[in-house]
C-alpha positions in Angstrom: -19.3 9.9 0.2 -15.7 10.7 0.9 -13.1 9.4 -1.6 -10.1 7.3 -0.8 -7.1 6.8 -3.1 -4.5 4.2 -2.5 -1.8 2.6 -4.7 0.5 -0.4 -4.8 3.6 -1.1 -6.8 3.8 -4.1 -9.1 7.2 -4.9 -7.7 6.7 -8.7 -7.2 4.4 -11.2 -5.5 2.3 -9.7 -2.7 3.2 -11.1 0.7 1.2 -11.4 3.9 2.8 -8.2 5.2 1.2 -6.3 2.2 -2.1 -8.2 2.9 -2.2 -7.5 6.6 -0.8 -4.0 6.6 -2.7 -2.7 3.6 -4.9 -4.8 1.3 -7.1 -6.3 4.0 -7.8 -2.8 5.2 -8.7 -1.6 1.7 -11.2 -4.5 1.4 -12.9 -3.1 4.5 -12.8 0.5 3.4 -14.2 -0.1 -0.1 -17.6 -0.5 1.6 -17.3 2.7 3.5 -15.8 5.1 0.9 -15.6 5.8 -2.8 -12.4 3.8 -3.1 -9.9 4.0 -5.9 -7.1 1.4 -5.9 -4.3 2.0 -8.4 -1.5 -0.3 -9.6 1.2 2.4 -9.7 3.4 1.1 -12.5 5.0 4.5 -13.2 6.5 4.3 -9.6 8.0 0.9 -10.4 10.4 2.2 -13.0 12.7 4.3 -10.9 15.0 1.2 -10.7 16.3 -1.1 -13.4 13.6 -3.4 -14.6 12.6 -5.8 -17.4 9.6 -4.6 -19.6 8.2 -8.1 -20.0 8.5 -8.7 -16.2 6.8 -5.4 -15.5 3.8 -6.4 -17.7 3.6 -9.8 -15.8 3.9 -8.2 -12.4 1.3 -5.6 -13.2 -1.2 -8.3 -14.0 -0.1 -10.5 -11.1 -0.7 -7.8 -8.5 -4.1 -6.9 -10.0 -5.1 -10.5 -9.9 -4.0 -10.9 -6.3 -5.9 -7.7 -5.3 -9.1 -9.2 -6.7 -8.5 -12.5 -5.1 -7.9 -10.9 -1.8 -11.3 -9.2 -1.8 -11.1 -6.0 -3.8 -14.5 -5.9 -5.5 -14.9 -4.1 -8.8 -18.5 -3.5 -8.0 -17.5 -1.7 -4.8 -14.1 -0.2 -5.6 -12.4 1.2 -8.7 -9.3 -0.8 -9.7 -7.0 0.4 -12.5 -3.5 0.7 -13.8 -1.8 4.1 -13.4 -0.2 4.2 -16.9 -3.7 3.9 -18.4 -4.5 7.4 -17.2 -1.9 9.8 -18.7 -3.1 12.7 -16.7 -1.1 11.4 -13.7 2.2 12.6 -15.3 0.7 15.8 -16.6 -0.5 16.9 -13.1 2.9 15.7 -11.7 4.7 18.2 -14.0 2.4 21.0 -12.9 3.1 20.2 -9.3 6.9 19.9 -9.9 7.0 23.5 -11.0 5.7 24.4 -7.5 7.8 22.1 -5.4 11.1 23.5 -3.9 14.1 21.2 -4.3 14.8 21.3 -0.6 11.4 19.8 0.3 12.2 16.8 -1.9 15.7 16.3 -0.6 14.3 16.2 3.0 12.0 13.3 2.2 13.0 10.3 4.3 12.7 7.8 1.5 14.9 9.9 -0.8 17.6 10.2 1.8 17.6 6.5 2.4 17.6 5.5 -1.2 20.2 8.1 -2.3 22.7 6.8 0.3 22.5 3.3 -1.3 23.2 4.5 -4.9 26.2 5.9 -6.6 24.0 7.7 -9.2 20.7 9.0 -7.9 18.0 9.2 -10.6 15.7 12.2 -10.8 12.7 9.9 -10.7 13.6 8.9 -7.1 13.8 12.6 -6.1 10.5 13.4 -7.8 8.7 10.2 -6.7 6.8 12.0 -3.9 5.5 14.6 -6.4 4.0 11.9 -8.6 2.5 10.4 -5.4 0.9 13.7 -4.7 -0.4 13.9 -8.3 -1.9 10.4 -8.0 -3.9 11.5 -5.0 -4.9 15.0 -6.0 -5.8 14.0 -9.5 -9.0 12.4 -8.0 -9.4 15.1 -5.4 -9.3 12.3 -2.7 -10.2 13.3 0.8 -8.4 10.4 2.5 -5.4 8.1 2.0 -4.9 4.8 3.9 -1.2 4.8 4.9 1.2 3.3 7.3 3.2 5.6 9.6 6.2 5.5 7.3 4.2 7.1 4.5 2.7 10.0 6.5 5.6 12.3 5.4 4.8 11.8 1.7 1.1 12.5 2.4 2.1 15.7 4.1 3.8 16.8 0.9 0.5 16.2 -0.9 -1.3 18.4 1.6 1.3 21.1 1.3 1.1 21.1 -2.5 -2.7 21.1 -2.5 -2.6 24.2 -0.1 0.0 25.9 -2.2 -1.9 25.3 -5.5 -5.2 26.5 -4.0 -3.6 29.7 -2.6 -2.1 30.5 -6.1 -4.8 29.3 -8.5 -8.0 28.9 -6.5 -10.8 31.3 -7.5 -11.0 34.5 -5.4 -13.8 34.3 -2.8 -13.9 38.1 -2.1 -12.8 37.5 1.5 -9.5 38.0 3.2 -7.6 35.7 5.5 -6.5 36.5 9.0 -3.1 37.3 7.5 -4.7 39.9 5.3 -4.2 38.0 2.0 -6.9 37.3 -0.5 -8.8 34.1 0.3 -9.1 31.7 -2.5 -11.4 28.7 -3.2 -9.9 25.3 -2.3 -10.1 23.3 -5.5 -7.9 20.4 -4.2 -8.9 18.9 -0.8 -6.0 18.4 1.6 -6.0 14.6 2.0 -6.1 13.2 5.5 -4.3 10.0 6.5 -6.3 6.9 7.5 -3.7 5.1 9.5 -3.8 1.3 9.4 -4.6 -0.4 12.7 -2.2 -3.2 11.9 1.3 -2.7 13.3 4.3 -3.3 11.2 4.5 -7.0 10.2 7.9 -8.4 11.0 9.6 -10.9 8.7 10.2 -14.5 9.5 13.8 -13.6 10.5 12.3 -11.6 13.4 14.8 -8.8 12.8 13.1 -6.5 10.3 9.9 -5.6 8.5 8.6 -8.2 6.1 10.2 -7.3 2.8 11.0 -9.1 -0.5 14.4 -7.5 -0.6 15.2 -9.0 2.8 14.0 -12.5 1.8 11.9 -12.9 4.9 8.4 -13.0 3.5 5.5 -15.4 3.1 3.8 -15.0 -0.3 0.1 -14.5 -0.3 -0.4 -17.1 -3.0 2.3 -19.6 -1.9 1.1 -23.1 -1.4 0.4 -24.6 2.0 3.5 -26.7 1.7 5.7 -23.8 0.8 4.4 -21.8 3.7 5.1 -24.5 6.2 8.6 -24.9 4.8 9.1 -21.2 5.7 7.3 -21.3 9.1 9.1 -24.3 10.4 12.6 -22.7 10.7 11.2 -19.2 11.5 12.8 -17.3 14.4 10.8 -17.4 17.7 11.6 -16.3 21.3 15.4 -16.6 21.5 15.2 -17.5 25.2 13.3 -20.7 24.4 16.3 -22.9 23.8 14.6 -26.1 24.9 11.0 -27.1 24.7 10.7 -27.0 28.5 11.9 -23.4 28.6 8.9 -21.0 29.3 8.6 -18.2 26.7 7.5 -14.6 26.4 4.9 -14.5 23.6 5.1 -10.7 23.3 8.6 -11.0 21.9 7.8 -13.8 19.5 7.0 -13.0 15.9 5.0 -16.2 15.5 2.7 -15.1 18.3 2.1 -11.8 16.5 1.2 -13.7 13.3 -1.3 -15.7 15.4 -2.9 -12.4 16.4 -3.3 -11.6 12.8 -4.6 -15.0 11.6 -5.9 -17.0 14.6 -9.2 -16.6 16.5 -8.9 -14.7 19.8 -9.5 -17.8 21.8 -6.6 -19.5 20.0 -4.3 -16.5 20.5 -5.0 -16.7 24.3 -4.4 -20.4 24.3 -1.1 -19.9 22.4 0.1 -17.3 24.9 -0.7 -19.6 27.8 1.0 -22.6 26.3 4.1 -20.5 25.5 4.4 -19.0 29.0 4.0 -22.4 30.6 6.1 -24.3 28.1 3.1 -26.5 27.5 3.9 -26.3 23.8 7.1 -26.3 21.9 7.6 -23.8 19.1 6.9 -26.4 16.4 3.5 -27.0 18.0 2.7 -23.3 18.0 3.8 -23.0 14.4 1.5 -25.9 13.3 -1.5 -24.2 14.8 -0.5 -20.9 13.1 -0.2 -22.8 9.8 -3.7 -24.1 10.2 -5.1 -20.7 10.9 -3.3 -19.2 7.9 -4.6 -21.9 5.7 -8.2 -21.1 6.7 -7.7 -17.5 5.4 -5.3 -18.0 2.5 -6.7 -21.1 0.8 -9.8 -19.3 -0.4 -7.6 -16.4 -1.7 -5.4 -18.9 -3.7 -8.5 -20.6 -5.1 -9.9 -17.2 -6.2 -6.6 -16.3 -7.8 -6.5 -19.6 -9.8 -10.1 -18.9 -11.0 -9.0 -15.4 -12.2 -6.0 -16.8 -14.1 -8.3 -19.4 -15.7 -10.8 -16.7 -16.7 -8.6 -13.7 -17.7 -11.6 -11.7 -19.0 -12.7 -11.0 -15.4 -9.5 -9.1 -14.7 -9.5 -7.5 -18.1 -13.0 -6.2 -17.6 -12.3 -4.9 -14.1 -9.2 -3.0 -15.2 -10.8 -1.6 -18.3 -13.9 -0.4 -16.4 -11.7 1.1 -13.7 -9.5 2.9 -16.3 -12.5 4.3 -18.0 -13.9 5.8 -14.9 -10.6 7.2 -13.7 -9.8 8.8 -17.1 -13.2 10.6 -16.8 -12.4 11.9 -13.3 -8.8 12.8 -14.2 -9.8 14.7 -17.3 -12.2 16.8 -15.3 -9.4 17.7 -12.9 -6.8 18.4 -15.5 -9.2 20.6 -17.6 -9.8 22.7 -14.5 -6.1 22.8 -13.6 -5.0 23.8 -17.1 -7.6 26.6 -17.3 -6.7 28.0 -14.0 -2.9 27.8 -14.7 -3.3 29.6 -18.0 -3.2 26.7 -20.5 
């Protein structure tokens, strides 16, 4: 069975953008691949943070993943910092990564422009990402289009390491160089089928930093309080104005949460001005409740019974330490340590 690796930062409450764009996909993939899901807490400390808050967020995000459908009997869930080999492999890969490749990373260029003093951790962030994946010799990584560049660096580093430290095969390449065994697979992207989830402001991607999210575990009342004023088709000034559902963010959320027959009915009512935007939002709210209420109930159960999460994370860390140790032992031997 092919192996998938994926990670998520404990940077705050998961929102429906995380759920629709990533987590829901992982829940499906865990039954098709040997799936490893990592709470990447080392990645969360490249900005100022509070240690107590980090501990809480780490646990909160793991709880939400289980509540959303990650099954410890089908997937391996663990916390990155519980497997120290991540940072060891990251250092080995750092010694093989040209500075220019890191400076060209889109995320580094964007973040460095917003900061007066750029931390080395932000520059080296993609190398740790590569180490996360290669440590488990994963074949595939589920990503959005904005993460493909970082995955490409993982592929480049795997290829570079294999060419330098892979065992000789006795054959030569077309270029006339000695062919070496590929120890690290070159991970392939598994692109999510969910398009970018827009925030309730209708202007940008759903993001905690933009304040335009709906929390996955928010109450039904809190969700309605956010949906009610959410931006819709700007041309529908009056209820009697016909709309264009394709340009309305609420319509796209219907496509994520509502039944196909409901989505079709929503589009018809919008185009004909049969419904006002509040009517449309009420139906969306009902559809969201159908999917999110069971997740909230499961999360409450996990909080009441913390041993379920403790056991899942402990079991996951044990398995990952075993896999990571096998990789690092081979890497150390081939690199002369």
